[in-house]
NUDOMAR-848675 format. One line per 5 residues: number of its first residue (from 1); for each residue x, y, z of N, C-alpha, C. Coordinates in pm, whole numbers, plus 50000, padded with zeros to 5 digits. Atoms other than C-alpha are relative to their C-alpha. Example, Ala and Ser with C-alpha at 12.3 -4.5 7.8 and 13.67 -1.06 7.14 Angstrom:
<sites>
1> 50089 49881 50000 51230 49550 50780 50090 50120 50000  49918 49881 49994 51367 49894 50714 49923 50109 50073
</sites>
This chain:
<sites>
1> 49879 50072 50037 47342 52140 46860 49987 49854 50041  50008 50142 49970 47350 51761 46842 50111 49960 50097  49899 50046 49906 47541 51566 47104 50129 49963 49929  49867 50035 50046 47915 51537 47047 50033 50056 49861  49954 49927 50117 47927 51776 46751 50128 50074 50038
6> 49872 49935 49971 48284 51903 46737 49986 50152 49996  50013 49854 49990 48305 52268 46844 50102 50074 49917  49893 49934 50072 48616 52337 46639 50109 50055 50091  49903 49948 49903 48806 52421 46958 50091 49887 50045  49903 50097 49949 49123 52237 47057 50114 50076 50067
11> 49895 49937 49922 49419 52304 47281 50130 49921 49981  49870 50063 50023 49786 52234 47213 50073 49981 50132  49922 50029 49879 49969 52060 47498 50137 49944 49965  49875 50059 50046 50265 51953 47287 50125 50067 50050  49883 49934 49942 50495 52211 47443 50045 49928 50126
16> 49967 50071 49876 50476 52014 47766 50022 49850 49976  49993 50145 50014 50420 51658 47646 49972 49962 49855  50015 50038 50141 50460 51493 47306 49914 49876 49981  50091 50116 50008 50265 51175 47385 49904 50008 50119  50098 49994 49892 49970 51277 47605 49914 49875 50002
21> 50076 50125 49985 49767 50987 47743 49866 50021 50068  50124 49989 49923 49511 51046 48018 49965 50143 50030  50047 49866 49970 49301 51348 48111 49894 49995 50110  50100 49991 49894 49096 51456 48415 49978 50147 50034  50036 49865 49958 48913 51775 48520 49942 49993 50140
26> 50043 50008 49860 48870 51836 48894 49901 50109 50038  50092 49891 49973 48628 52128 48859 50065 50136 49989  49926 49875 50011 48901 52391 48848 50115 49992 49901  49883 50016 50084 49197 52251 48661 49994 49870 49921  49982 50120 50081 49281 52003 48387 50134 49936 50034
31> 49877 50077 49976 49540 51729 48444 50019 49904 49883  49969 50085 50114 49709 51548 48156 50123 49916 50031  49884 50088 49984 49936 51245 48187 50074 49990 49869  49920 50007 50121 50223 51214 47944 50116 49905 50012  49891 50096 50001 50484 50961 47843 50133 50066 49967
36> 49879 49928 50036 50739 51198 47685 49974 50149 50020  50025 49861 49967 50768 51550 47824 50119 50089 49976  49894 49902 50022 50965 51868 47779 50089 50017 50121  49924 49977 49878 51074 51886 48143 50058 49870 50056  49958 50131 49953 51094 51521 48244 49975 49903 49886
41> 50010 50084 50120 51154 51251 47985 49881 49905 50004  50105 50102 49992 50907 50989 48112 49913 50021 50123  50089 50014 49886 50600 50973 48333 49973 50125 50080  50028 49874 49933 50463 51317 48426 49850 50032 49989  50135 49944 50004 50125 51474 48513 50013 50151 49991
46> 49994 49855 50022 50081 51830 48381 49867 50064 50039  50119 49931 49950 49838 52079 48534 49974 50126 49917  50042 49886 50081 49645 52336 48325 49881 50069 50067  50120 49935 49949 49387 52598 48410 49880 49959 49916  50123 50044 50065 49030 52574 48285 50004 50023 49850
51> 49987 49971 50143 49134 52718 47945 50125 49936 49939  49882 50074 50044 49434 52485 47911 50124 50088 49986  49874 49929 49985 49694 52747 47993 50084 49924 50103  49916 50079 49911 49985 52561 48149 50031 50081 50126  49981 49932 49872 50016 52649 48519 50143 49998 50049
56> 49860 50020 49960 50388 52565 48531 50013 49898 50114  49994 50106 49899 50301 52284 48772 49994 49864 49931  50003 50137 50049 50381 51923 48696 50047 49907 50110  49976 50097 49895 50415 51606 48900 50063 49875 49938  49927 50116 50053 50666 51327 48838 49948 49873 50065
61> 50052 50127 49948 50520 50978 48872 50076 49881 49940  49931 50108 50070 50779 50777 48679 50075 49905 50092  49941 50098 49907 50919 50615 48994 49909 49878 50014  50095 50111 49995 50604 50401 48987 49981 49937 49861  50020 50051 50136 50546 50369 48610 50041 50109 49901
66> 49951 49902 50097 50711 50538 48311 49899 50030 49890  50102 49979 50103 50395 50520 48098 49863 50017 50065  50131 49977 49938 50104 50675 48294 49893 50020 49895  50111 49993 50095 49770 50642 48120 49881 50071 50064  50118 49940 49940 49431 50698 48285 50030 50064 50134
71> 49981 49928 49874 49404 50938 48577 49862 50034 50056  50129 49970 49936 49124 50990 48830 50025 50055 50140  49994 49942 49866 49072 51200 49146 49866 49977 50068  50126 50033 49931 48813 51081 49401 49962 50100 50107  50026 49898 49899 48818 51396 49612 50101 49999 50112
76> 49898 50012 49896 49090 51271 49844 50134 49953 49945  49879 50059 50054 49340 51077 49636 49998 49997 49848  49983 50020 50143 49474 51058 49283 50030 49853 49972  49973 50135 50045 49476 50724 49100 50050 50007 49856  49942 49999 50134 49697 50671 48796 50026 49857 49955
81> 49980 50132 50058 49696 50365 48574 50129 50000 49919  49874 50011 50072 50045 50268 48458 50002 49877 49911  50008 50113 50093 50063 50054 48145 50130 49920 49994  49875 50078 49999 50428 49951 48190 49995 49890 50104  50009 50097 49891 50346 49770 48514 49860 49942 50014
86> 50140 50044 49989 49967 49724 48467 49950 50007 50144  50044 49978 49863 49901 49867 48809 49933 50137 50011  50059 49872 49963 49679 50143 48947 50070 50048 50125  49924 49945 49888 49886 50365 49177 49920 50110 50070  50075 49906 49920 49737 50568 49459 50093 50108 50056
91> 49922 49886 49954 49869 50918 49542 49913 50087 50092  50077 49906 49921 49770 51178 49797 49963 50121 49913  50052 49887 50076 49620 51512 49694 50110 50079 49931  49886 49929 50058 49969 51650 49617 50089 49910 49915  49932 50098 50085 50074 51348 49409 50122 49937 50068
96> 49901 50080 49929 50293 51198 49680 49951 49855 50001  50041 50140 50008 50287 50822 49630 49976 49944 50140  50035 50053 49869 50113 50647 49920 50063 49865 50029  49944 50134 49983 50291 50316 49864 49903 49890 49965  50102 50099 50028 49970 50142 49760 49971 49994 49850
101> 50032 50018 50141 49893 49996 49418 49915 49875 49984  50090 50111 50026 49658 49745 49259 50028 49946 49860  49963 50063 50127 49744 49497 48983 49876 49968 49917  50112 50028 50090 49509 49478 48681 50046 49921 49877  49946 50070 50116 49734 49283 48443 49941 49863 49976
106> 50066 50129 50022 49540 48961 48496 49885 50012 49902  50110 49980 50093 49259 49114 48293 50050 50047 49863  49947 49949 50127 49457 49304 48028 50143 50050 50023  49859 49964 49985 49830 49357 47975 50034 50133 49933  49981 49865 50055 49786 49688 47789 49886 50086 50053
111> 50106 49925 49933 49575 49882 48037 50008 50147 49962  50004 49862 50046 49462 50232 47943 49926 50093 50097  50074 49902 49921 49182 50438 48103 49937 49942 50124  50070 50042 49879 49025 50422 48451 49897 50104 50037  50104 49910 49949 48713 50570 48609 49933 49933 50119
116> 50073 50049 49883 48536 50537 48945 49863 50068 50004  50135 49946 50007 48155 50582 48945 49936 50020 50137  50051 49988 49864 48119 50599 49323 49980 49867 50067  50016 50135 49948 48070 50225 49362 50101 49902 49943  49911 50095 50068 48293 50049 49111 50105 50073 49917
121> 49895 49953 50090 48617 50101 48923 49981 49933 49864  50007 50049 50138 48626 50060 48543 50136 50022 49935  49871 49991 50068 48938 49989 48340 49986 49956 49855  50002 50033 50142 48982 49988 47962 50125 49920 49966  49889 50084 50042 49200 49707 47827 50020 50004 49850
126> 49975 49982 50143 49365 49766 47490 50026 49869 49927  49966 50125 50068 49489 49415 47416 49879 49909 49980  50120 50083 50011 49147 49254 47472 49880 50077 49946  50111 49915 50044 48930 49550 47363 49877 49983 50088  50109 50017 49905 48722 49513 47677 50010 50107 50110
131> 50006 49915 49881 48610 49733 47966 49975 49909 50119  50008 50089 49884 48664 49563 48302 49945 50076 50121  50065 49943 49882 48456 49629 48613 50056 49935 50126  49946 50049 49874 48604 49598 48963 49905 50037 50113  50096 49979 49893 48391 49565 49274 50055 50095 50105
136> 49969 49911 49890 48397 49852 49518 50125 50080 49977  49876 49925 50008 48681 50092 49585 50120 49907 49993  49880 50083 50011 49021 49958 49494 50065 49986 50136  49935 50026 49872 49174 49794 49798 50150 50014 49983  49858 49975 50016 49521 49938 49825 50076 49988 50132
141> 49933 50013 49872 49594 49890 50194 50040 49855 50026  49960 50131 49956 49785 49597 50333 49923 49960 50125  50058 50047 49874 49670 49387 50629 50095 49898 50059  49897 50084 49939 49931 49238 50860 49937 49905 50100  50060 50101 49913 49776 48921 51004 50107 49908 50056
146> 49907 50094 49936 49972 48717 51256 49956 49857 49968  50033 50138 50034 49985 48359 51132 50075 49899 50085  49928 50092 49911 50234 48210 51379 50086 50081 50096  49909 49942 49902 50415 48307 51700 50067 49884 50074  49921 50097 49925 50691 48096 51851 50096 50075 50091
151> 49901 49945 49908 50902 48177 52156 50101 49891 50032  49893 50096 49976 51235 48000 52184 50078 50042 50123  49902 49982 49894 51430 47968 52506 50125 49926 49953  49884 50062 50062 51760 47906 52332 50096 49939 50101  49907 50051 49899 51946 47845 52658 49967 49857 50040
156> 50039 50135 49957 51743 47536 52756 49939 49919 49886  50049 50073 50116 51619 47444 52408 49851 49975 49999  50145 50016 49998 51247 47490 52473 49935 50093 49897  50076 49921 50096 50994 47613 52215 49855 50006 50047  50139 49982 49961 50654 47757 52301 49923 50055 49880
161> 50080 49957 50115 50387 47790 52030 49872 50065 50048  50119 49926 49962 50106 48041 52056 49881 49955 49915  50121 50043 50071 49749 47950 51962 49914 50120 49964  50088 49889 50037 49517 48184 51768 49867 49991 50072  50132 49997 49936 49191 48293 51926 49973 50133 50064
166> 50033 49877 49932 49024 48557 52133 49929 50099 49909  50074 49901 50078 48833 48867 52021 50090 50080 49907  49933 49908 50090 48935 49090 51731 50127 49941 49940  49884 50062 50063 49181 48839 51591 50122 49995 50090  49887 50005 49908 49398 48849 51905 50057 49859 50006
171> 49933 50130 49984 49646 48570 51974 50014 49971 50149  49998 50038 49859 49611 48386 52305 50111 49898 50023  49885 50091 49986 49940 48229 52417 49991 49909 50122  49968 50071 49877 50048 47965 52662 50135 50057 50043  49884 49920 49962 50305 48159 52863 50128 49916 50005
176> 49870 50068 49991 50668 48051 52809 50068 50033 50132  49928 49981 49875 50915 48032 53094 50150 50011 49972  49856 49989 50012 51280 48113 53150 50062 50036 50133  49924 49964 49882 51549 48163 53409 50075 50129 49974  49922 49878 50016 51741 48483 53473 50125 49972 49916
181> 49883 50015 50087 52000 48520 53199 49977 49913 49878  50029 50082 50118 51832 48281 52953 49982 50088 49876  50017 49928 50128 51839 48389 52587 49864 49965 49941  50136 50018 50051 51483 48436 52460 49992 50059 49859  50018 49955 50138 51398 48463 52092 49852 49991 49965
186> 50140 49995 50037 51053 48567 51969 49988 50004 49848  50015 50019 50145 50952 48457 51620 49854 50030 49965  50135 49959 50038 50649 48631 51464 49988 49990 49848  50025 50013 50143 50520 48523 51123 49875 50081 49964  50109 49913 50042 50299 48778 50944 49970 49973 49853
191> 50045 50014 50139 50095 48729 50624 49927 50126 49958  50069 49882 50052 49984 49025 50412 49872 49954 49931  50131 50035 50056 49612 48964 50354 49930 50120 49938  50051 49884 50072 49567 49304 50185 50076 50019 49871  49934 49972 50127 49709 49474 49876 50121 50091 50014
196> 49887 49910 49984 49953 49733 50015 50126 49926 50037  49870 50062 49981 50321 49671 50071 50063 50028 50135  49930 49953 49880 50414 49854 50393 49934 49946 50126  50051 50063 49879 50372 49653 50714 50101 50018 50113  49911 49986 49884 50514 49664 51065 49961 49901 50108
201> 50017 50079 49879 50558 49423 51356 50070 50074 50113  49948 49922 49888 50610 49588 51694 49991 49916 50128  50004 50063 49869 50696 49454 52037 50024 50108 50105  49992 49896 49897 50639 49673 52345 49981 49936 50136  50008 50049 49864 50640 49637 52722 50137 49992 50061
206> 49868 50017 49942 50943 49498 52904 50107 49977 49894  49910 50012 50116 51096 49431 52561 49945 50091 49892  50043 49902 50100 51087 49697 52290 50075 49977 49869  49937 50012 50130 51153 49665 51918 49894 50009 49890  50093 49999 50113 50998 49697 51572 50072 49954 49874
211> 49950 50047 50130 51041 49554 51224 49905 50054 49893  50078 49944 50110 50916 49760 50927 50047 49935 49871  49961 50076 50118 50907 49571 50600 49898 50018 49888  50086 49999 50119 50763 49558 50247 49965 49856 49966  50047 50136 50021 50553 49255 50166 49887 49998 49899
216> 50103 50012 50102 50351 49160 49860 49877 49929 50052  50126 50063 49961 49990 49044 49881 50014 49849 50004  49996 50145 49985 49962 48687 50012 50134 49945 50045  49867 50045 49961 50329 48672 50110 50014 50003 50153  49974 50005 49856 50469 48598 50457 50138 50056 50033
221> 49875 49942 49953 50745 48761 50658 50020 49959 50146  49968 50040 49863 50922 48656 50979 50080 50111 50067  49928 49903 49917 51023 48911 51243 50055 49928 50121  49935 50060 49884 51270 48802 51512 50041 50107 50100  49961 49909 49892 51319 48976 51848 50074 49918 50106
226> 49915 50072 49905 51579 48883 52111 50009 50080 50130  49969 49935 49873 51622 48958 52481 50052 49897 50099  49947 50084 49892 51791 48820 52793 49901 50005 50116  50101 50011 49895 51552 48698 53064 50046 50069 50128  49965 49936 49873 51555 48930 53369 49955 49915 50119
231> 50038 50073 49878 51495 48821 53729 49858 50037 50040  50142 49972 49972 51120 48886 53701 49919 49957 49878  50087 50028 50114 50821 48803 53485 50004 50119 49902  49995 49896 50102 50827 48997 53158 49867 50006 49927  50125 49978 50071 50509 49143 53015 50031 50057 49862
236> 49968 49963 50138 50517 49175 52636 49872 50006 49918  50109 49989 50096 50271 49292 52369 50058 50005 49859  49963 49997 50141 50311 49217 51999 49884 50061 49922  50100 49936 50086 50125 49443 51755 50045 49993 49856  49969 49988 50142 50105 49438 51377 49916 50112 49940
241> 50063 49883 50061 50014 49732 51154 50019 49997 49848  49977 49968 50140 49970 49835 50791 49999 50151 49983  49992 49856 50025 50052 50179 50649 49883 50042 49913  50117 49952 50074 49746 50374 50532 50033 50121 49913  49968 49880 50075 49866 50721 50429 50089 50089 50085
246> 49920 49905 49925 50088 51014 50527 49918 50070 50108  50087 49932 49903 49791 51169 50705 49964 49908 50115  50047 50094 49897 49666 50860 50893 50115 49927 50066  49886 50074 49946 49995 50672 50935 49972 49851 50011  50013 50144 49980 50004 50316 51075 49862 49966 50058
251> 50130 50047 49952 49675 50128 51130 50018 49861 50059  49984 50126 49927 49656 49844 51384 49924 49886 49932  50065 50120 50055 49575 49490 51263 49980 49890 50103  50008 50112 49904 49654 49223 51529 50081 50033 50125  49923 49986 49877 49780 49200 51888 50013 49865 50070
256> 49983 50113 49909 49914 48940 52130 50062 50053 50128  49954 49951 49870 49954 49020 52502 50027 49879 50089  49966 50119 49925 50135 48772 52726 50117 50028 50095  49888 49992 49905 50399 48707 52995 50101 49890 49969  49897 50103 49993 50729 48526 52994 50031 49984 50149
261> 49983 50023 49856 50739 48371 53342 50142 49960 50034  49864 50035 49956 51062 48339 53535 49992 49905 50118  49987 50082 49882 51171 48079 53782 50146 50002 50045  49865 49987 49943 51472 48069 54012 50083 49874 49973
</sites>
């Protein structure tokens, strides 16, 4: 038999979805993305057995994109290309959205199929009739880099600026000072130098607090923390994190360890 001779065999999936788009086989089951479905109107992945018998399992992905196209499983995560938003969305093995996505609309605004060959991602663009190659695994994690730290002693009107340096991207400060009862305000500016959206700034030690926020790639966010100066030196650590997955959780990015000195 010559390559790609039609076998005469086909399978009807129209009972589940009237506009099927993408398809993937994981070795045991077939997965089909669809734009209009019998159970959910827009944006669903349907699961079939090896002979295309519907397993009664489907996964709703329309909170991310109502027009899912290409679909790929890398052994750990599902990736779905949404043509309404021109983004590749990353899901865990059970199709729970991880919060991470990657924009491909700069190359083509009608994105269709995706595939990962172990080294590079490939995307088919319908408006340009081109196949686009992306270097390495798609970077979907954020990276919360500290770009500025200021400590304000609002009671006496002093401002202390921290200088970057030290190993592992740590921030080395010049210690601020305050008197018992002074109002201290800590200003932390974070820039997302990754692709994910979920970031966190945390302060621990003698002062405790956290700020969880969503931040686009290249954007900055300011976290403010407040405390009243006690009658002793205060040891404080500032940490920043990005969210990786439900399994891994928060991943550390930067730290700053310092003291706020007191005087009588």
